[in-house]
Backbone as a printed PyTorch tensor [residue, N CA C, xyz], in Angstrom:
tensor([[[ -7.0190,   8.8150,  -6.6190],
         [ -6.0730,   7.8840,  -6.8600],
         [ -5.6690,   8.4740,  -8.5040]],

        [[ -4.5550,   9.1460,  -8.7640],
         [ -3.8200,   9.3620,  -9.7640],
         [ -2.5520,   8.7290, -10.4860]],

        [[ -2.5120,   8.5980, -11.9530],
         [ -1.9700,   7.8960, -12.4120],
         [ -1.0180,   8.8180, -13.3730]],

        [[  0.2290,   8.4840, -13.5210],
         [  1.1220,   9.3800, -13.9680],
         [  2.1250,   8.5140, -15.6230]],

        [[  1.6120,   9.0570, -16.8890],
         [  1.9760,   7.8940, -18.1800],
         [  2.8760,   8.5860, -18.9010]],

        [[  3.0100,   8.1270, -19.6400],
         [  4.2640,   8.1240, -21.0840],
         [  3.7140,   8.0480, -22.2410]],

        [[  2.5110,   8.2180, -22.0880],
         [  1.8160,   7.9990, -23.1700],
         [  1.0360,   6.9460, -23.7330]],

        [[  2.2960,   5.7620, -23.2830],
         [  1.6250,   4.4110, -23.6910],
         [  1.3070,   3.1230, -22.7260]],

        [[  2.1570,   4.2780, -21.2930],
         [  1.9130,   2.7970, -20.5260],
         [  2.3160,   3.7220, -19.1830]],

        [[  1.4120,   3.3820, -17.8980],
         [  1.4950,   3.5830, -17.0490],
         [  2.5870,   3.5540, -16.2250]],

        [[  3.4250,   5.0080, -15.5650],
         [  4.6130,   4.8090, -14.6330],
         [  4.0740,   5.2430, -13.4150]],

        [[  3.7270,   5.2520, -12.7620],
         [  3.6150,   5.3000, -11.6160],
         [  2.0500,   5.7440, -10.8550]],

        [[  1.6170,   5.0830, -10.0390],
         [  0.4390,   4.9920,  -9.4530],
         [  0.1830,   5.9790,  -7.9680]],

        [[ -0.3110,   6.5960,  -7.4360],
         [ -0.5070,   7.0570,  -6.3610],
         [ -2.1360,   7.0490,  -5.8770]],

        [[ -1.9000,   6.5240,  -4.5340],
         [ -3.4710,   6.5240,  -3.6230],
         [ -3.6540,   7.3300,  -2.6340]],

        [[ -3.9660,   8.3300,  -2.4540],
         [ -3.8280,   9.5620,  -1.4030],
         [ -5.5480,   9.0520,  -0.4690]],

        [[ -4.8380,   8.6940,   0.7260],
         [ -6.2340,   8.6610,   1.6710],
         [ -5.9950,   9.8610,   2.7140]],

        [[ -6.6970,  10.0730,   3.5720],
         [ -7.0140,  10.6940,   4.7380],
         [ -6.7530,  10.2580,   6.2230]],

        [[ -5.9580,  11.0050,   6.4100],
         [ -5.2210,  10.4390,   7.7770],
         [ -6.4650,  10.0500,   8.7270]],

        [[ -7.3680,  10.7810,   8.5150],
         [ -8.4710,  10.6290,   9.8020],
         [ -9.6340,   9.8530,   8.9020]],

        [[ -9.3930,   9.2420,   7.5250],
         [-10.0070,   8.0440,   7.3610],
         [ -9.2260,   7.2870,   8.2530]],

        [[ -8.2380,   6.7890,   8.1400],
         [ -7.2300,   5.2190,   8.3400],
         [ -7.0270,   5.8490,  10.2870]],

        [[ -7.5390,   6.6290,  10.4610],
         [ -6.9950,   6.8630,  12.2780],
         [ -8.9500,   6.6550,  12.5830]],

        [[ -9.5740,   6.4090,  11.5460],
         [-11.2220,   7.2360,  12.4680],
         [-11.8730,   5.9330,  12.4030]],

        [[-13.3450,   5.8310,  12.8450],
         [-14.3070,   5.0450,  13.0130],
         [-14.4580,   4.0770,  11.7240]],

        [[-13.7350,   4.6500,  10.4360],
         [-13.9890,   3.6330,   9.6650],
         [-12.5950,   3.3990,   8.7770]],

        [[-11.8100,   3.1370,   9.9990],
         [-10.3830,   2.5410,   9.4410],
         [-10.1400,   1.3650,   9.2520]],

        [[-11.2620,   0.3020,   9.2630],
         [-10.9730,  -1.3720,   8.3320],
         [-11.2710,  -0.7130,   7.0700]],

        [[-12.0970,   0.2830,   6.6560],
         [-12.2200,   0.1700,   4.8510],
         [-11.0260,   1.0450,   4.9230]],

        [[-10.3250,   1.7000,   5.3410],
         [ -9.2770,   2.4460,   4.6520],
         [ -7.6550,   1.1980,   4.3810]],

        [[ -7.6890,   0.6090,   5.9700],
         [ -7.2630,  -0.8070,   5.2410],
         [ -7.4860,  -1.6750,   4.4920]],

        [[ -8.4350,  -1.6610,   4.1320],
         [ -8.6830,  -2.9070,   3.1080],
         [ -8.7050,  -2.1680,   1.9630]],

        [[ -8.7100,  -0.3960,   1.7440],
         [ -8.3130,  -0.2480,   0.3390],
         [ -6.4120,  -0.1170,   0.4200]],

        [[ -6.3070,   0.3550,   1.2150],
         [ -4.4700,   0.2690,   1.1470],
         [ -3.8520,  -1.1990,   0.7990]],

        [[ -4.6690,  -2.1290,   1.2990],
         [ -4.0900,  -3.1180,   1.2770],
         [ -4.3670,  -4.1420,  -0.1180]],

        [[ -5.5260,  -3.5260,  -0.5250],
         [ -5.9570,  -3.9230,  -1.5170],
         [ -5.2680,  -3.4240,  -2.9330]],

        [[ -4.9470,  -2.1700,  -2.9210],
         [ -4.3530,  -1.0140,  -3.8320],
         [ -2.7710,  -1.8210,  -4.3370]],

        [[ -2.2650,  -2.4450,  -2.7220],
         [ -0.8530,  -2.9370,  -3.1060],
         [ -0.9860,  -4.6210,  -3.5400]],

        [[ -2.3460,  -4.9940,  -3.7390],
         [ -2.2010,  -6.2770,  -3.9670],
         [ -2.4250,  -6.3210,  -5.3140]],

        [[ -3.1460,  -5.0620,  -5.8110],
         [ -3.0600,  -5.1210,  -7.2170],
         [ -2.8120,  -4.2920,  -8.2110]],

        [[ -1.5900,  -3.3810,  -7.0000],
         [ -0.8600,  -2.5250,  -8.3320],
         [  0.6730,  -3.7820,  -8.7350]],

        [[  0.6920,  -4.7760,  -8.0270],
         [  1.9290,  -5.2050,  -7.3840],
         [  2.0860,  -6.6200,  -8.0750]],

        [[  2.9690,  -6.6160,  -9.1760],
         [  3.0990,  -8.0470,  -9.3400],
         [  3.2440,  -9.2180,  -8.5430]],

        [[  3.1900,  -9.8770,  -8.9830],
         [  3.3390, -11.3260,  -7.5950],
         [  4.5590, -11.5250,  -7.3260]],

        [[  5.7650, -11.3580,  -7.8160],
         [  6.6810, -11.4610,  -7.2880],
         [  6.8400, -10.3540,  -6.1020]],

        [[  6.6680,  -8.9820,  -6.2810],
         [  6.9860,  -8.3600,  -5.4870],
         [  5.3650,  -8.2110,  -4.2360]],

        [[  4.6360,  -8.8220,  -4.3150],
         [  3.6860,  -8.6710,  -3.6740],
         [  4.0900, -10.1420,  -2.5470]],

        [[  5.1050, -11.1020,  -2.9290],
         [  5.6970, -12.0300,  -2.1010],
         [  6.3840, -10.8690,  -0.8980]],

        [[  7.2000, -10.3840,  -1.8810],
         [  8.2770,  -9.5120,  -0.9530],
         [  7.2370,  -8.5370,   0.1670]],

        [[  6.2610,  -8.2750,  -0.4510],
         [  5.6360,  -6.9630,   0.6600],
         [  4.6170,  -7.5510,   1.1200]],

        [[  4.7560,  -8.9630,   1.1350],
         [  3.4580,  -9.3580,   2.0490],
         [  3.5740,  -9.5870,   3.3860]],

        [[  4.2960,  -8.8450,   4.1150],
         [  4.3060,  -8.5830,   5.8270],
         [  4.0990,  -7.4700,   5.8230]],

        [[  4.6180,  -6.2950,   5.0910],
         [  3.4420,  -5.3260,   4.4700],
         [  1.9300,  -5.1560,   4.6870]],

        [[  1.4480,  -5.4400,   3.4390],
         [  0.0050,  -6.3280,   3.5380],
         [ -0.4650,  -7.0610,   4.5050]],

        [[  0.0430,  -7.5300,   4.7290],
         [ -1.0500,  -8.0520,   6.2400],
         [ -1.0130,  -7.2540,   7.2060]],

        [[  0.4270,  -6.6110,   7.9510],
         [  0.1500,  -5.6860,   8.8250],
         [ -1.0790,  -4.6620,   8.7120]],

        [[ -1.0320,  -4.5550,   7.2930],
         [ -2.0030,  -2.9000,   7.1150],
         [ -3.4590,  -3.6160,   7.4540]],

        [[ -3.6320,  -4.8160,   6.6510],
         [ -4.6840,  -5.9460,   6.5660],
         [ -5.2070,  -5.9520,   8.2290]],

        [[ -3.9970,  -6.5780,   9.0360],
         [ -5.0890,  -7.8150,   9.9650],
         [ -4.3990,  -6.9370,  11.5220]],

        [[ -3.7560,  -5.7910,  10.9980],
         [ -3.7890,  -4.9650,  12.8500],
         [ -4.7970,  -4.1150,  13.0150]],

        [[ -5.8930,  -3.7990,  13.3330],
         [ -6.7190,  -3.2540,  12.9930],
         [ -6.8210,  -2.9230,  14.7470]],

        [[ -6.7450,  -1.9380,  15.2650],
         [ -6.5070,  -0.9960,  16.0820],
         [ -7.4480,  -0.3630,  16.7100]],

        [[ -8.8820,  -0.8050,  16.3430],
         [ -9.7540,   0.7470,  16.4290],
         [-10.5580,  -0.3930,  17.6140]],

        [[-11.3920,   0.6980,  18.5730],
         [-12.6480,  -0.2740,  19.5850],
         [-13.8390,  -0.8490,  19.0320]],

        [[-14.1910,  -0.7170,  17.8260],
         [-15.3770,  -1.1060,  17.2420],
         [-15.1300,  -2.6900,  17.0560]],

        [[-16.7000,  -3.5310,  17.0870],
         [-16.4590,  -4.8410,  16.8070],
         [-15.7590,  -5.0610,  15.6580]],

        [[-15.2850,  -6.0390,  14.8930],
         [-15.0110,  -6.2360,  13.2140],
         [-15.2110,  -7.4000,  13.6840]],

        [[-16.3050,  -7.7710,  12.2000],
         [-17.0660,  -9.0090,  11.9910],
         [-15.6510,  -9.7850,  10.8880]],

        [[-14.9610, -10.8100,  11.0130],
         [-14.4970, -11.4660,   9.5540],
         [-14.7790, -12.6910,   9.3730]],

        [[-15.0480, -13.6400,   8.3960],
         [-15.0140, -14.6080,   7.9960],
         [-13.7590, -15.8630,   8.6920]],

        [[-14.4510, -16.8500,   9.5290],
         [-13.5260, -17.6990,  10.2590],
         [-12.2510, -18.0100,   9.5340]],

        [[-12.5110, -18.2590,   8.3630],
         [-11.0640, -18.7120,   7.7040],
         [-10.1520, -18.1050,   7.1840]],

        [[-10.0950, -16.8470,   7.6920],
         [ -9.3440, -15.6930,   7.0390],
         [ -8.0120, -15.6730,   8.0770]],

        [[ -7.1990, -15.3600,   7.6010],
         [ -5.7900, -15.3460,   8.0250],
         [ -5.7590, -14.2790,   8.9420]],

        [[ -5.6070, -14.1830,   9.7810],
         [ -5.1520, -12.7860,  10.7770],
         [ -4.0730, -12.7570,  11.7360]],

        [[ -3.5850, -13.5250,  11.0130],
         [ -1.3140, -14.1690,  11.2400],
         [ -0.7430, -12.7220,  11.3570]],

        [[ -0.4830, -11.9340,  11.8220],
         [  0.5410, -10.5370,  11.6100],
         [  2.0270, -10.7010,  12.3110]],

        [[  2.4960, -10.1470,  11.1790],
         [  4.1230,  -9.9540,  11.5480],
         [  4.1270,  -9.2310,  12.6690]],

        [[  5.0920,  -9.9780,  13.7220],
         [  4.9130,  -8.9310,  15.0360],
         [  6.3630,  -7.6180,  14.6960]],

        [[  7.0750,  -7.7060,  14.0280],
         [  8.0870,  -6.8800,  14.0890],
         [  7.2310,  -6.2950,  12.3490]],

        [[  7.2650,  -4.2400,  12.8290],
         [  6.4940,  -3.9740,  12.4780],
         [  7.5490,  -3.2440,  10.7570]],

        [[  7.1360,  -3.2610,   9.9550],
         [  7.9550,  -2.8060,   8.7590],
         [  8.0630,  -1.3620,   8.5700]],

        [[  8.9810,  -0.9760,   7.8700],
         [  9.4970,   0.2490,   8.1500],
         [  8.2030,   1.1560,   7.6950]],

        [[  8.1330,   1.0320,   6.1280],
         [  6.3630,   1.3880,   5.5600],
         [  5.5270,   1.7270,   6.1570]],

        [[  5.4570,  -0.0590,   7.5760],
         [  3.9410,  -0.0350,   8.1620],
         [  3.9070,   1.2840,   9.4650]],

        [[  5.1770,   1.4460,   9.6470],
         [  5.5490,   2.6070,  10.6660],
         [  4.4390,   4.1810,   9.5460]],

        [[  5.2810,   3.7130,   8.8720],
         [  4.8850,   5.5930,   7.9320],
         [  3.2400,   5.4040,   8.1340]],

        [[  2.8820,   4.0840,   7.3120],
         [  1.0790,   4.3810,   7.5940],
         [  0.1920,   4.2170,   8.6470]],

        [[  1.2320,   4.0450,   9.5930],
         [  0.5020,   4.2750,  11.9130],
         [  1.2390,   5.5010,  11.3890]],

        [[  1.2150,   6.3250,  10.4510],
         [  1.9130,   8.0090,  10.7950],
         [  2.6310,   8.6120,  12.1470]],

        [[  3.8350,   7.0510,  12.0920],
         [  5.0510,   7.4380,  12.7900],
         [  5.9310,   7.9720,  12.6500]],

        [[  6.0710,   7.6470,  11.5890],
         [  7.2900,   8.7930,  10.4840],
         [  6.5550,   9.3780,   9.2610]],

        [[  7.6080,  10.2290,   8.4880],
         [  7.1960,  11.3050,   7.6470],
         [  6.5080,  10.2940,   6.0590]],

        [[  7.8140,   9.5300,   5.9880],
         [  7.9630,   9.0040,   4.6770],
         [  8.7220,   7.3860,   4.4020]],

        [[  8.3350,   6.5150,   4.2830],
         [  9.1280,   5.4630,   4.1070],
         [  9.2520,   4.9250,   2.4790]],

        [[ 10.1950,   4.1920,   2.1650],
         [ 10.4160,   3.5250,   0.6580],
         [ 11.0950,   2.4710,   0.5010]],

        [[ 10.7810,   1.5880,  -0.3450],
         [ 11.2780,   0.1160,  -0.4200],
         [ 11.2270,   0.2120,  -1.8020]],

        [[ 12.4060,  -0.6770,  -2.2010],
         [ 12.1340,  -0.9030,  -3.6610],
         [ 12.1140,  -2.5180,  -3.9220]],

        [[ 11.3870,  -2.7800,  -4.1260],
         [ 11.1280,  -4.7680,  -4.8330],
         [ 11.8100,  -4.8420,  -6.1530]],

        [[ 11.1520,  -6.1740,  -6.3160],
         [ 12.3130,  -6.4060,  -7.5850],
         [ 11.6700,  -5.5510,  -9.1240]],

        [[ 10.5170,  -5.5500,  -8.7970],
         [  9.9240,  -5.0580, -10.1880],
         [  9.4130,  -3.0460,  -9.7040]],

        [[  9.2450,  -3.1630,  -8.5050],
         [  8.5910,  -1.4950,  -8.0800],
         [  8.9920,  -1.1760,  -7.1440]],

        [[  8.9690,   0.0490,  -7.2360],
         [  9.6100,   0.9820,  -5.7350],
         [  8.1670,   1.6760,  -5.1030]],

        [[  7.9850,   1.3300,  -4.1440],
         [  6.9790,   1.8600,  -2.9680],
         [  7.2980,   2.7600,  -2.1920]],

        [[  6.7120,   3.8730,  -1.8760],
         [  6.8770,   5.0560,  -1.4490],
         [  5.5230,   5.5450,  -0.5120]],

        [[  5.6230,   5.2500,   0.7360],
         [  4.3030,   6.3140,   1.4920],
         [  4.9100,   7.2210,   2.0440]],

        [[  4.0780,   8.1950,   1.7550],
         [  4.3980,   9.9270,   2.2070],
         [  3.4330,  10.3310,   3.2350]],

        [[  3.3390,  10.7860,   4.3010],
         [  2.4500,  11.5800,   5.1760],
         [  2.5110,  12.8630,   4.4800]],

        [[  2.0720,  13.8170,   4.0850],
         [  2.3230,  15.0040,   4.0210],
         [  0.0830,  16.1940,   5.1170]],

        [[  1.0810,  16.9940,   4.8960],
         [ -0.0720,  18.0590,   5.4180],
         [ -0.6210,  18.8190,   3.7620]],

        [[ -0.2090,  18.9070,   3.1230],
         [ -0.6860,  19.3770,   2.1010],
         [ -2.0260,  19.2160,   1.7450]],

        [[ -2.8040,  20.4270,   1.8650],
         [ -4.4110,  20.4770,   1.6000],
         [ -4.8700,  19.3820,   2.6510]],

        [[ -4.5790,  18.9310,   3.8120],
         [ -5.0040,  18.3180,   4.7360],
         [ -4.1740,  16.7630,   4.7730]],

        [[ -4.1240,  16.5560,   6.3230],
         [ -3.5810,  15.5220,   6.6640],
         [ -3.6220,  13.9760,   5.8690]],

        [[ -2.6730,  13.6550,   4.6680],
         [ -2.8330,  12.6520,   4.4100],
         [ -1.7550,  11.9120,   3.9050]],

        [[ -2.1980,  10.6410,   3.5710],
         [ -1.1020,   9.1880,   3.6050],
         [ -1.0840,   8.6230,   1.6350]],

        [[  0.1030,   9.0440,   1.4240],
         [  0.5800,   8.5160,   0.0090],
         [  0.7170,   7.5640,  -0.5190]],

        [[  0.1920,   6.4580,  -1.3200],
         [  0.6510,   5.4370,  -1.2790],
         [  1.3880,   5.5950,  -2.5980]],

        [[  2.0780,   5.4000,  -3.1270],
         [  3.0570,   5.7970,  -4.2850],
         [  3.8230,   5.1430,  -4.6310]],

        [[  3.2240,   3.8180,  -6.1080],
         [  4.0250,   2.7470,  -6.3410],
         [  4.4650,   3.1020,  -7.9070]],

        [[  5.9790,   2.7670,  -8.5910],
         [  6.3480,   3.3810,  -9.4300],
         [  5.7380,   1.7290, -10.2710]],

        [[  5.0180,   1.7450, -11.4790],
         [  5.1730,   0.7550, -12.2270],
         [  6.3280,   0.5140, -13.0690]],

        [[  6.9420,   1.4330, -13.9980],
         [  8.3100,   0.9180, -14.6730],
         [  9.1300,   1.3030, -14.7850]],

        [[ 10.5950,   0.7730, -14.7560],
         [ 11.3970,   1.0790, -15.0050],
         [ 11.9390,   0.6000, -16.1780]],

        [[ 12.7490,   1.1170, -16.9780],
         [ 13.8310,   0.5330, -18.2550],
         [ 14.3560,  -0.7350, -17.5160]],

        [[ 15.1350,  -1.1260, -16.6250],
         [ 15.4550,  -2.2690, -16.3050],
         [ 14.2850,  -3.5780, -15.5150]],

        [[ 13.2940,  -2.4780, -15.3830],
         [ 12.2610,  -3.8040, -14.8210],
         [ 11.4070,  -4.0250, -15.3460]],

        [[ 10.2310,  -5.1610, -14.6900],
         [  9.2450,  -5.7160, -16.0460],
         [  8.1290,  -4.6150, -15.3110]],

        [[  7.4540,  -4.2280, -16.2840],
         [  6.0690,  -3.1390, -16.2010],
         [  5.0740,  -4.2310, -15.8500]],

        [[  4.3130,  -3.8660, -14.7010],
         [  3.1550,  -4.5630, -14.6040],
         [  1.8480,  -3.4340, -14.2090]],

        [[  1.1060,  -3.1660, -14.4100],
         [  0.3820,  -1.8940, -14.3060],
         [ -1.0090,  -2.9440, -13.9110]],

        [[ -1.2010,  -2.3980, -12.5110],
         [ -2.5330,  -2.8530, -11.9810],
         [ -2.3680,  -5.0170, -12.1300]],

        [[ -1.7560,  -5.1490, -11.9820],
         [ -1.3000,  -6.8660, -11.3050],
         [ -1.5550,  -7.6740, -12.5980]],

        [[ -1.4040,  -7.0650, -13.9690],
         [ -1.1800,  -7.4970, -15.0650],
         [ -0.1290,  -8.4620, -15.0800]],

        [[ -0.0870,  -9.6350, -16.1030],
         [  1.4990,  -9.8180, -16.0620],
         [  2.2500,  -9.3050, -17.0320]],

        [[  3.6870,  -9.1480, -16.4810],
         [  4.3260,  -8.0170, -16.6390],
         [  4.9770,  -8.7990, -18.0680]],

        [[  6.1310,  -7.5880, -18.3680],
         [  7.1840,  -8.1860, -20.2010],
         [  7.8300,  -6.8510, -19.5790]],

        [[  9.2310,  -7.4650, -20.6810],
         [ 10.1620,  -6.4830, -21.0990],
         [ 10.0800,  -5.9350, -21.8210]]])
């Protein structure tokens, strides 16, 4: 994970996941890290808007290994894949979505190996800055 700051606050945060981690035997862990990253970095209003994407990443496990989950876990899955989820799966090179307070961008890169970059721009002059899920302020 990397952070970009302006000295006083975080302006952007990027999570880098190896494609082999996302598509390999540890897929559930890669999905959990990506979904947790989004849940943590996005403020509440943006999390609501990103709910379909987060649930797709969390719940669309495609592996062949048995996965144990608690019986009370909501495994509901939005059927129409979001454009960012298509990028998560590696079906497209890049996808971006602007939410009320943050911009989220997924990029598949081959620089230094095959990776997925999940970048969240945390602060904009006209938006609420809310690094790591803390209450936002103007």
